[in-house]
C-alpha positions as CSV (number, residue, x, y, z in Angstrom):
1,M,-4.8,-116.9,-26.0
2,Q,-4.4,-114.0,-23.7
3,T,-7.2,-111.8,-22.5
4,N,-5.5,-108.6,-21.5
5,S,-8.5,-106.7,-20.1
6,H,-8.4,-103.9,-17.6
7,L,-8.0,-105.7,-14.2
8,S,-11.3,-104.4,-13.1
9,V,-13.1,-106.7,-15.5
10,L,-10.4,-109.4,-16.3
11,V,-12.1,-112.1,-14.2
12,H,-15.5,-111.4,-15.6
13,D,-14.2,-111.5,-19.2
14,Q,-12.5,-114.8,-18.5
15,A,-15.7,-116.2,-17.1
16,K,-17.5,-115.4,-20.3
17,H,-14.9,-117.4,-22.2
18,Y,-14.3,-120.3,-19.8
19,G,-17.6,-120.6,-17.9
20,N,-17.7,-123.6,-15.5
21,R,-14.1,-124.6,-16.2
22,A,-11.9,-124.8,-13.1
23,A,-10.2,-121.5,-12.3
24,L,-8.9,-121.8,-8.7
25,T,-8.0,-124.8,-6.5
26,F,-7.5,-124.1,-2.8
27,R,-7.8,-125.3,0.7
28,N,-9.7,-123.5,3.4
29,F,-7.7,-122.4,6.4
30,G,-6.6,-125.4,8.5
31,S,-8.2,-127.9,6.0
32,L,-6.4,-130.7,4.2
33,K,-9.1,-131.0,1.5
34,W,-8.6,-129.3,-1.9
35,K,-11.6,-127.5,-3.4
36,T,-12.1,-126.0,-6.8
37,V,-13.9,-122.8,-8.0
38,S,-15.0,-122.3,-11.6
39,W,-14.5,-119.1,-13.5
40,N,-18.2,-118.4,-13.2
41,Q,-18.0,-118.8,-9.4
42,F,-14.9,-116.7,-9.3
43,S,-16.6,-113.9,-11.3
44,L,-19.7,-114.0,-9.1
45,R,-17.7,-113.8,-5.9
46,V,-15.7,-110.8,-7.2
47,K,-18.9,-109.0,-8.1
48,Q,-20.2,-109.7,-4.6
49,V,-17.1,-108.2,-3.0
50,S,-17.4,-105.1,-5.2
51,N,-21.0,-104.7,-4.1
52,A,-20.2,-105.3,-0.5
53,M,-17.4,-102.7,-0.6
54,L,-19.8,-100.1,-1.9
55,N,-22.4,-101.0,0.8
56,L,-19.7,-100.6,3.4
57,G,-18.8,-97.1,2.2
58,I,-15.5,-97.8,0.4
59,R,-15.0,-95.2,-2.3
60,P,-13.2,-95.2,-5.7
61,Q,-9.4,-94.6,-5.5
62,E,-9.5,-95.0,-1.8
63,N,-6.9,-97.3,-0.2
64,I,-7.7,-100.6,1.4
65,A,-5.1,-103.1,2.7
66,V,-4.9,-106.9,2.7
67,F,-2.8,-108.4,5.6
68,A,-2.9,-112.1,4.9
69,Q,-1.2,-115.2,3.5
70,N,-2.2,-116.6,0.1
71,C,-5.9,-117.7,0.1
72,V,-8.8,-117.6,-2.2
73,Q,-10.4,-114.7,-0.3
74,Y,-7.3,-112.6,-1.1
75,L,-8.0,-112.8,-4.8
76,Y,-11.7,-112.1,-4.3
77,T,-10.8,-109.0,-2.3
78,D,-8.2,-107.7,-4.7
79,F,-10.3,-108.1,-7.9
80,G,-13.4,-106.9,-6.1
81,A,-11.5,-103.8,-5.2
82,Y,-10.3,-103.3,-8.8
83,G,-13.9,-103.6,-9.9
84,I,-14.8,-100.3,-8.2
85,R,-11.5,-98.5,-8.8
86,V,-10.3,-99.1,-5.2
87,I,-6.5,-99.2,-4.5
88,S,-5.3,-102.4,-2.8
89,I,-2.3,-102.3,-0.5
90,P,-0.8,-105.8,0.1
91,L,0.9,-106.3,3.4
92,Y,3.1,-109.4,4.1
93,A,1.4,-111.8,6.5
94,T,4.6,-111.9,8.5
95,S,4.8,-108.1,9.0
96,S,5.3,-106.8,12.5
97,E,2.9,-104.6,14.3
98,Q,5.2,-101.6,13.8
99,Q,5.3,-102.3,10.1
100,I,1.6,-102.6,9.6
101,Q,0.9,-99.6,11.8
102,Y,3.3,-97.5,9.6
103,M,1.7,-98.7,6.3
104,I,-1.9,-98.3,7.5
105,N,-1.2,-94.8,8.6
106,D,0.9,-93.9,5.6
107,G,-1.9,-95.1,3.3
108,Q,-4.7,-93.7,5.5
109,V,-6.4,-97.1,5.3
110,R,-10.0,-97.3,6.7
111,F,-10.7,-101.0,5.9
112,L,-8.1,-103.8,6.6
113,F,-8.6,-107.4,5.4
114,V,-6.7,-109.9,7.5
115,G,-6.1,-113.7,7.2
116,E,-5.7,-115.8,10.3
117,Q,-5.5,-115.3,14.1
118,E,-2.0,-113.9,14.0
119,Q,-2.8,-111.2,11.6
120,Y,-6.1,-110.3,13.4
121,D,-4.3,-110.1,16.7
122,K,-1.7,-107.7,15.4
123,A,-4.3,-105.6,13.6
124,H,-6.4,-105.4,16.8
125,R,-3.5,-104.4,18.9
126,V,-2.5,-101.5,16.6
127,F,-6.1,-100.4,15.9
128,A,-6.1,-97.6,18.4
129,L,-2.8,-96.3,17.0
130,C,-4.2,-96.0,13.5
131,P,-6.6,-93.0,13.4
132,S,-8.0,-93.8,9.9
133,L,-8.8,-97.4,10.6
134,E,-12.5,-98.2,10.9
135,R,-13.0,-101.9,10.2
136,I,-11.1,-105.2,10.2
137,I,-12.6,-107.9,7.9
138,I,-11.4,-111.4,8.7
139,F,-10.9,-114.2,6.1
140,D,-10.6,-117.2,8.5
141,H,-13.9,-117.8,10.2
142,S,-12.2,-119.7,13.0
143,V,-10.5,-116.6,14.2
144,R,-11.5,-115.6,17.8
145,I,-12.6,-112.0,17.8
146,S,-11.8,-110.0,20.9
147,T,-14.8,-109.4,23.1
148,H,-13.8,-105.7,23.1
149,D,-13.8,-105.4,19.4
150,P,-17.0,-104.0,17.8
151,N,-15.1,-103.2,14.6
152,A,-14.3,-106.7,13.3
153,L,-16.3,-108.5,10.7
154,Y,-16.0,-112.0,9.3
155,F,-15.5,-112.2,5.5
156,E,-18.6,-114.4,5.1
157,D,-20.7,-111.7,6.8
158,F,-19.0,-109.0,4.7
159,I,-20.0,-111.0,1.6
160,K,-23.6,-111.0,2.6
161,L,-23.6,-107.2,2.2
162,G,-23.2,-107.8,-1.6
163,E,-24.7,-111.3,-1.9
164,D,-27.6,-110.3,-4.2
165,L,-25.5,-107.7,-6.1
166,P,-27.7,-104.8,-4.8
167,R,-25.4,-102.2,-6.4
168,Q,-24.3,-104.0,-9.6
169,T,-25.5,-101.1,-11.8
170,E,-23.2,-98.8,-9.9
171,V,-20.3,-101.4,-10.2
172,E,-20.8,-101.6,-14.0
173,N,-20.7,-97.8,-14.3
174,L,-17.4,-97.8,-12.4
175,W,-16.1,-100.4,-14.8
176,K,-16.8,-98.0,-17.6
177,K,-14.9,-95.2,-15.8
178,A,-11.9,-97.4,-15.1
179,S,-8.7,-95.9,-16.5
180,L,-5.3,-97.4,-17.2
181,D,-3.9,-94.4,-15.4
182,D,-5.7,-95.2,-12.1
183,V,-3.5,-96.4,-9.3
184,C,-4.0,-100.2,-8.8
185,N,-1.7,-101.1,-5.9
186,I,0.7,-99.4,-3.5
187,L,3.3,-102.1,-2.7
188,Y,5.6,-101.3,0.2
189,T,9.2,-102.6,-0.3
190,S,10.7,-104.8,2.3
191,G,13.2,-102.2,3.4
192,T,16.6,-103.8,3.5
193,T,18.4,-100.5,3.9
194,G,15.9,-98.3,5.6
195,D,12.2,-97.3,5.9
196,S,9.7,-99.2,3.7
197,K,8.7,-97.2,0.6
198,G,5.3,-97.4,-1.1
199,V,5.8,-98.2,-4.8
200,I,2.9,-96.9,-7.0
201,L,1.7,-99.5,-9.5
202,T,-0.9,-98.4,-12.1
203,Y,-3.2,-100.4,-14.3
204,R,-1.2,-99.2,-17.3
205,Q,1.9,-100.9,-15.9
206,Y,0.0,-104.1,-15.4
207,Y,-1.4,-103.9,-18.9
208,A,2.1,-103.4,-20.4
209,A,3.7,-106.1,-18.2
210,L,1.0,-108.7,-19.0
211,S,1.4,-108.0,-22.7
212,A,5.2,-108.1,-22.7
213,N,5.5,-111.2,-20.5
214,A,3.0,-113.2,-22.6
215,K,5.4,-112.8,-25.5
216,C,8.3,-114.5,-23.8
217,V,6.7,-116.7,-21.1
218,P,4.7,-119.5,-22.7
219,V,2.2,-120.2,-19.8
220,S,-1.2,-121.2,-21.2
221,E,-4.7,-122.4,-20.3
222,K,-3.2,-126.0,-20.3
223,D,-1.0,-125.2,-17.3
224,K,-1.7,-125.9,-13.6
225,V,0.2,-123.2,-11.7
226,I,0.9,-123.5,-8.0
227,N,1.7,-120.5,-5.8
228,F,4.8,-120.5,-3.6
229,L,5.6,-116.9,-3.0
230,P,3.1,-114.6,-1.3
231,F,0.7,-112.6,-3.4
232,T,2.2,-109.5,-1.7
233,H,5.5,-110.2,-3.5
234,I,5.5,-108.4,-6.9
235,F,7.0,-111.5,-8.6
236,E,4.1,-113.7,-7.5
237,R,1.5,-111.0,-8.0
238,G,2.5,-110.2,-11.6
239,W,3.0,-114.0,-12.4
240,T,-0.5,-114.8,-10.9
241,Y,-2.2,-112.1,-13.0
242,L,-0.4,-113.3,-16.1
243,C,-1.6,-116.9,-15.4
244,L,-5.2,-115.7,-14.9
245,S,-5.0,-113.6,-18.2
246,V,-4.3,-116.8,-20.2
247,G,-6.8,-119.0,-18.4
248,A,-4.3,-121.2,-16.5
249,R,-5.6,-123.0,-13.5
250,L,-4.3,-121.5,-10.3
251,I,-3.4,-123.7,-7.3
252,I,-3.4,-121.5,-4.1
253,N,-0.8,-122.8,-1.6
254,T,-1.6,-121.0,1.7
255,Y,1.3,-122.2,3.8
256,P,4.8,-122.0,2.2
257,H,6.3,-124.7,4.4
258,E,3.7,-127.2,2.9
259,I,4.8,-126.4,-0.7
260,Q,6.6,-129.7,-1.4
261,Q,3.7,-131.8,-0.1
262,S,1.2,-129.6,-2.1
263,M,3.3,-130.2,-5.2
264,R,3.2,-134.0,-4.7
265,E,-0.6,-133.8,-4.3
266,I,-1.4,-131.4,-7.2
267,H,1.3,-132.1,-9.7
268,P,1.7,-128.6,-11.1
269,T,3.2,-127.7,-14.4
270,C,4.6,-124.3,-13.4
271,M,5.6,-122.3,-10.3
272,S,7.5,-119.1,-9.7
273,A,10.1,-119.3,-7.0
274,V,13.2,-117.7,-5.5
275,P,16.6,-119.3,-5.9
276,R,16.6,-120.5,-2.3
277,F,13.9,-123.0,-3.2
278,W,16.1,-124.6,-5.9
279,E,19.1,-124.5,-3.7
280,K,17.2,-126.6,-1.2
281,V,16.3,-129.0,-4.0
282,Y,19.9,-129.2,-5.1
283,Q,21.0,-129.9,-1.5
284,A,18.4,-132.6,-1.0
285,V,19.1,-134.5,-4.2
286,S,22.9,-134.2,-3.6
287,A,22.5,-135.5,-0.1
288,R,20.4,-138.4,-1.4
289,I,23.1,-139.3,-3.9
290,E,25.9,-139.1,-1.3
291,G,23.9,-141.5,0.9
292,S,23.3,-144.1,-1.8
293,G,25.5,-147.0,-2.8
294,A,28.4,-146.9,-5.1
295,V,26.5,-148.3,-8.1
296,Q,23.6,-145.8,-7.7
297,R,26.0,-142.9,-7.3
298,K,27.7,-143.9,-10.6
299,V,24.3,-144.3,-12.4
300,F,23.1,-140.9,-11.3
301,S,26.4,-139.1,-12.0
302,H,26.3,-140.5,-15.5
303,A,22.6,-139.5,-15.9
304,L,23.4,-136.0,-14.7
305,E,26.3,-135.7,-17.1
306,I,24.1,-136.8,-20.0
307,G,21.4,-134.3,-18.9
308,R,24.0,-131.5,-18.7
309,R,25.4,-132.2,-22.1
310,Y,21.9,-132.4,-23.7
311,N,20.2,-129.5,-21.9
312,V,23.0,-127.2,-21.2
313,E,25.8,-127.9,-23.7
314,Y,23.5,-128.1,-26.7
315,L,19.9,-126.8,-26.1
316,S,20.9,-123.8,-24.0
317,R,23.2,-122.7,-26.9
318,G,20.6,-123.2,-29.6
319,R,22.4,-126.3,-31.0
320,R,20.8,-129.5,-32.1
321,P,22.1,-132.4,-30.0
322,P,23.7,-135.3,-31.9
323,L,21.4,-138.3,-32.6
324,A,23.4,-140.6,-30.2
325,L,23.1,-138.1,-27.4
326,T,19.4,-137.5,-28.0
327,L,18.7,-141.3,-27.9
328,E,20.8,-141.7,-24.7
329,Y,19.1,-138.7,-23.1
330,K,15.6,-140.1,-23.8
331,L,16.6,-143.4,-22.2
332,I,18.2,-141.7,-19.2
333,N,15.4,-139.2,-18.8
334,A,12.8,-141.9,-18.8
335,S,14.6,-144.2,-16.4
336,V,16.5,-141.9,-14.0
337,L,15.8,-138.2,-14.3
338,S,12.0,-138.6,-14.4
339,L,12.1,-140.3,-11.0
340,V,13.8,-137.3,-9.5
341,R,11.1,-135.0,-10.9
342,K,8.4,-137.5,-9.8
343,Q,9.5,-137.4,-6.2
344,M,9.0,-133.6,-6.3
345,G,5.5,-133.9,-7.9
346,L,6.8,-132.5,-11.2
347,E,6.0,-135.3,-13.6
348,N,4.4,-132.8,-15.9
349,A,6.9,-130.0,-15.4
350,H,6.6,-127.2,-18.1
351,F,8.8,-124.3,-16.9
352,F,9.7,-122.5,-13.6
353,P,10.4,-118.8,-13.5
354,T,13.0,-118.0,-10.9
355,A,14.1,-114.5,-9.7
356,G,14.5,-112.4,-6.5
357,A,18.1,-113.0,-5.8
358,Y,21.4,-114.2,-7.3
359,V,21.1,-117.6,-8.9
360,S,24.1,-119.8,-8.4
361,P,25.4,-121.1,-11.8
362,E,26.0,-124.5,-10.2
363,V,22.4,-124.7,-9.1
364,E,21.0,-123.4,-12.4
365,Q,23.0,-126.0,-14.4
366,F,21.9,-128.8,-12.1
367,I,18.2,-127.9,-12.4
368,H,18.5,-127.9,-16.2
369,S,20.4,-131.1,-16.1
370,I,17.6,-133.0,-14.4
371,G,15.2,-131.8,-17.1
372,I,13.5,-128.9,-15.4
373,N,13.1,-125.7,-17.5
374,M,14.2,-123.0,-15.1
375,I,13.6,-119.6,-16.5
376,V,16.0,-117.2,-14.7
377,G,14.9,-113.6,-14.6
378,Y,15.5,-110.2,-13.0
379,G,13.0,-107.6,-11.8
380,L,12.0,-105.1,-9.1
381,T,8.8,-104.0,-7.5
382,E,9.4,-100.7,-9.3
383,S,9.4,-102.4,-12.7
384,L,6.3,-104.5,-11.9
385,A,8.4,-107.6,-11.7
386,T,10.1,-108.7,-14.9
387,V,12.9,-106.7,-16.5
388,S,14.5,-109.6,-18.3
389,C,14.3,-113.4,-18.4
390,D,15.4,-116.4,-20.4
391,Y,13.1,-117.2,-23.3
392,L,12.0,-120.9,-23.3
393,G,13.2,-122.6,-26.4
394,K,15.8,-119.9,-27.3
395,P,19.5,-119.8,-26.5
396,Y,20.4,-118.6,-23.0
397,T,23.6,-118.4,-21.0
398,I,24.0,-119.9,-17.5
399,G,24.8,-117.0,-15.2
400,S,22.8,-114.4,-17.2
401,V,19.3,-113.1,-16.2
402,G,18.0,-113.3,-19.8
403,R,16.9,-110.8,-22.4
404,L,14.8,-107.7,-21.8
405,I,11.1,-107.9,-22.1
406,D,9.3,-106.0,-24.9
407,G,9.0,-102.3,-24.4
408,L,11.9,-101.7,-21.9
409,Q,14.9,-99.7,-22.6
410,V,18.1,-100.2,-20.6
411,K,21.3,-98.1,-20.3
412,I,24.3,-98.7,-18.1
413,G,25.1,-95.7,-16.0
414,E,27.7,-94.6,-13.6
415,N,29.3,-97.4,-11.5
416,D,27.7,-99.8,-14.1
417,E,24.2,-99.1,-12.7
418,I,21.4,-100.7,-14.7
419,M,18.9,-97.9,-15.6
420,L,15.5,-98.6,-17.1
421,K,12.8,-96.8,-19.0
422,G,9.5,-98.0,-20.3
423,P,5.7,-98.6,-19.6
424,T,6.2,-101.0,-16.8
425,I,8.3,-98.6,-14.6
426,T,6.6,-97.0,-11.6
427,P,5.7,-93.3,-11.7
428,G,7.3,-93.0,-8.3
429,Y,6.9,-93.6,-4.5
430,Y,3.8,-92.8,-2.6
431,K,4.1,-89.5,-0.7
432,R,7.8,-89.5,-1.3
433,E,8.5,-86.5,-3.6
434,D,11.9,-86.2,-1.9
435,L,12.9,-89.5,-3.3
436,N,11.0,-89.3,-6.7
437,D,13.2,-86.5,-7.9
438,A,16.3,-88.6,-7.3
439,I,15.3,-92.0,-8.7
440,F,15.0,-90.8,-12.3
441,D,17.8,-89.2,-14.3
442,S,17.3,-86.3,-16.7
443,E,16.3,-88.6,-19.5
444,G,13.6,-90.4,-17.4
445,F,15.6,-93.6,-16.7
446,F,14.9,-95.2,-13.4
447,R,18.0,-95.9,-11.2
448,T,17.7,-99.6,-10.1
449,G,20.7,-99.6,-7.7
450,D,21.9,-102.9,-9.4
451,A,25.1,-103.0,-11.3
452,G,25.5,-105.1,-14.5
453,Y,26.3,-105.3,-18.2
454,M,24.8,-106.4,-21.5
455,K,26.5,-109.0,-23.6
456,D,25.1,-110.5,-26.9
457,G,21.6,-109.2,-26.0
458,E,21.6,-110.8,-22.5
459,L,21.7,-109.0,-19.1
460,F,24.3,-110.0,-16.5
461,L,24.1,-108.8,-12.9
462,T,27.3,-108.1,-11.0
463,E,26.2,-106.7,-7.6
464,R,23.8,-104.6,-5.7
465,I,25.6,-101.2,-5.6
466,K,24.4,-100.3,-2.1
467,D,25.5,-103.7,-0.8
468,L,28.9,-103.5,-2.5
469,F,31.6,-103.7,0.3
470,K,35.0,-102.0,0.2
471,T,37.7,-103.5,2.3
472,S,40.2,-101.4,4.2
473,N,42.7,-102.4,1.5
474,G,40.5,-100.8,-1.2
475,K,39.2,-104.0,-2.7
476,Y,35.5,-104.3,-3.6
477,V,33.5,-107.4,-2.6
478,A,30.0,-108.3,-3.7
479,P,28.5,-110.1,-0.6
480,Q,25.5,-111.6,-2.3
481,R,27.8,-113.4,-4.8
482,V,29.9,-114.9,-2.0
483,E,26.8,-115.9,0.0
484,A,25.2,-117.6,-3.0
485,L,28.2,-119.8,-3.5
486,L,27.9,-120.9,0.1
487,L,24.2,-121.5,0.2
488,V,24.4,-124.5,-2.1
489,D,26.2,-126.4,0.6
490,K,24.1,-128.9,2.6
491,F,25.6,-127.8,5.9
492,I,24.8,-124.1,5.5
493,D,21.3,-122.6,5.9
494,Q,22.0,-118.9,6.3
495,V,25.0,-116.7,5.8
496,A,25.9,-113.0,6.2
497,V,29.2,-111.8,4.8
498,I,31.1,-109.0,6.6
499,A,33.8,-107.0,4.7
500,D,33.0,-103.3,4.6
501,Q,36.0,-101.2,5.8
502,R,37.5,-104.4,7.2
503,K,40.9,-105.9,6.6
504,F,39.5,-109.2,5.2
505,V,36.2,-110.9,4.5
506,S,34.5,-112.8,7.3
507,A,31.1,-114.4,7.8
508,L,28.3,-115.3,10.2
509,I,27.0,-118.7,9.3
510,V,23.9,-120.5,10.5
511,P,24.3,-124.2,9.9
512,E,21.6,-126.5,8.5
513,F,21.3,-128.1,11.9
514,R,19.6,-131.3,11.1
515,T,22.3,-132.3,8.6
516,L,25.1,-131.1,10.8
517,E,23.7,-133.0,13.8
518,E,23.5,-136.2,11.8
519,W,27.2,-135.7,10.7
520,A,28.3,-134.9,14.3
521,R,26.7,-138.1,15.6
522,S,28.4,-140.2,12.9
523,Q,31.7,-138.7,14.0
524,G,31.1,-139.3,17.7
525,I,30.9,-135.5,18.4
526,P,28.7,-134.5,21.4
527,C,25.8,-132.4,20.4
528,E,23.6,-131.9,23.4
529,N,22.7,-128.4,22.2
530,R,23.3,-126.1,19.2
531,E,25.7,-123.9,21.1
532,Q,28.0,-126.8,21.9
533,L,27.8,-128.0,18.3
534,C,28.7,-124.6,16.9
535,A,31.7,-124.2,19.2
536,D,33.2,-127.7,18.4
537,S,36.6,-127.6,16.8
538,Q,36.0,-130.6,14.6
539,V,32.7,-129.0,13.2
540,H,34.6,-125.7,12.7
541,A,37.4,-127.5,10.8
542,M,34.9,-129.4,8.6
543,I,33.0,-126.2,7.7
544,A,36.3,-124.4,7.0
545,D,37.4,-127.2,4.6
546,R,34.1,-126.9,2.7
547,L,34.3,-123.1,2.5
548,S,37.8,-123.3,0.9
549,T,36.3,-125.6,-1.8
550,L,33.2,-123.6,-2.4
551,L,35.0,-120.3,-2.7
552,Q,38.0,-121.5,-4.7
553,S,36.8,-119.7,-7.9
554,L,37.0,-116.3,-6.1
555,A,40.0,-113.9,-5.9
556,P,41.9,-114.3,-2.6
557,Y,40.7,-111.0,-1.2
558,E,37.1,-112.2,-1.8
559,Q,37.4,-115.4,0.1
560,I,36.3,-115.8,3.7
561,K,39.3,-115.8,6.1
562,R,37.3,-116.3,9.4
563,F,33.8,-117.2,10.3
564,T,31.5,-117.8,13.3
565,L,28.9,-120.4,13.5
566,I,25.6,-119.0,14.9
567,P,23.4,-121.4,17.0
568,H,20.1,-119.8,15.9
569,H,18.6,-118.5,12.8
570,F,18.4,-114.9,11.6
571,S,14.7,-114.0,11.9
572,M,12.0,-111.5,11.0
573,E,11.1,-111.2,14.6
574,S,14.5,-109.9,15.5
575,G,14.5,-107.5,12.5
576,E,17.4,-109.4,10.9
577,L,15.3,-110.5,7.8
578,T,12.8,-108.6,5.7
579,N,9.4,-110.2,4.9
580,T,11.0,-111.5,1.7
581,L,13.7,-113.1,3.8
582,K,16.4,-110.8,2.6
583,L,19.2,-109.9,5.1
584,R,18.9,-106.6,6.9
585,R,22.6,-106.2,7.2
586,P,22.7,-103.1,9.6
587,V,20.5,-105.0,12.1
588,I,22.6,-108.2,11.8
589,Y,25.8,-106.2,12.3
590,K,24.3,-104.5,15.4
591,N,22.9,-107.7,16.9
592,F,26.2,-109.7,16.4
593,R,28.6,-106.9,17.0
594,E,30.6,-108.9,19.6
595,E,30.9,-111.9,17.4
596,I,32.0,-109.8,14.5
597,E,34.6,-107.8,16.4
598,K,36.1,-111.1,17.8
599,M,36.8,-112.3,14.3
600,Y,39.0,-109.2,13.7
601,E,41.0,-109.5,16.9
602,E,44.7,-109.9,16.3
C-alpha cells in the first residue's frame, strides 16, 4: 500500500504507520558494521534537521546543496529540508572544484552539506570563490577541519541545534503551507555536450511520478532495496522515494565499489542499476564458464538454454510454458541457476530496474535466462526518471524500453525525436530562459533529444540525436549502439567510437587489464607495463578478431575498421567522463587527437 504524501511529511506519515519497524540499514563512514534505523527514529531525525535548519537561519524556498556520497545523513538532510519548504540541490560526490563552484554560485547556496574528507577539502578550497556560501556542514565526523576554517560545522553539532525540536510548531505550520507547486530539487545534468543545466523538479512532479510508477513497478513493504547509484542521480532518487512511499526497507550502500560485497551480506530483493553493472555480471559469469571443465560448461549451457526458453521465449511473450519445460526449468533453476544468483547475494531476487544507457539485447536475454527479472526502462532527469519500462508479469520485447507510465503522452517528431508531455515533465531549466523557449514545441511537448519509435505499445530507442555521427560518405552511425555491443566483451572495459565526418568508423578502446594480462601471460606475451601490452601485435590481432565477431550484426559502414588500445582509463579527473560515467566525447577527441588522426592516415 503506497503512502503518496507530500514529501515534506512522507517520512512522518510512514512512521505513524510502521512505527519501530526497520526503515534504513546503513554503515557509518569507514565502518564495516551494519546499523538499522526504525521509521520512528527516521522521523525524529528528520524533524531535528528541520528545526536545526530554521535555527541556522535557512529560509523556505531557499537553496541548500548536498555534496556527498550515499549515506543516512543525506536522507535526513533532504527530508529535513523538504519539511520547511527548502530546495535541495544534490551534487555528485565526484564533482570537481570547478563544477561545485559553478553550481553553488548559480544556485546562490548559503549552506553546503558535505560527506567525507574529499568533499570537504574541495568545498573549503572554493569557499572564497563562492560569495553566497556561509557554512559547510560535514556528515563524516572523522573529517579534519582546516585550522583556518571558522565556517565548518560537524553534522552531529548541527543536529544539536534542533535536538529538542525547539521550533516544531513553526515546522508544522510550514507543513501546512507546503504546495505541490513548490520547487523540490534543482538537479544539475552531467553535461556531456556542454555546461551543466539545473533541471527544476517540483513536488507535483514527484507526486505524479510516485503514483504512476507504483502502478507498474511492484515494489512493496516486503522488499529489501539496496542503493547502487548515487542519490544525486534522478534514477536512484526517484526509485528511493518510491521505495520509501511503499514502506520498503532501504539498504544504503555508501561506496559503489563495495556493492557486490554488500549484496552478499544483505541479500537484497531489488536494486536499480545502469546496464554497465549487468554487463560486468555477464562478463564475470561468462569468464567463469569458459574457465570450467567441459562437463560443467555443457551443464551450464544447457541450463542457460532452458532458462532462455522458459523466461524469454515463453514468459516474455505472455505465453504459458509447456508442462515439460516448466518441470525441467524448476529442476534446472533449483540446481544450477539459483547457485549463480546465490553467488551474487540474490537468493531472494524480486526485480531489478535498469536504465541510464543502451541495454545490450544479449545481456538482457542472459539476465532473464538466469532467472533475474530485469525491468528495462528509459527516462531523463527532465522527466523525473521513468518515461517507460517493462511491466513485471506482462509481455515485453527484448530490445525495447517498455511501455509508457501512466499520465505521459508521447509523439514522434522530426528526425524521429521522442517528445513528451505530462505531469512528470520539468517546467524548465533554472535561470535558463534562453533554453526554456526552445525545449518545448508549440503544443507543450518536451524535446528529449532521443530518437525512437513506438511499436505495439512499446517504446524503442534508436540513438541519441546529438550523438548521431555522419561519416564523410553520408552514412549515419549511432555510436552508443556500437559501443554497447563491444562492452559485453570480457577484454573491453571502455570504448569511444569515432566516425563523425570521417571516412570510416574507428574506436579508442581501454582493455579490461586484469583479464588481458592473464591472457597475455598464458600466451607467453611480455606485459611489463600496460603501454607494452597495448602495443603488442598479438594482443591487437586477438582484439580485432573479437571485434569482427561482436559487430557482425551491423552494416559494413557501421563496423570498426581501425582501433587503438589505450593504456589508461578515461576519467572524470581528466574531464573525459561525466559524474554519471558517460563519455564527454569532445574532451576525449581533444585529449586523444594524435591517436585518432593516426588511425586515419593512409
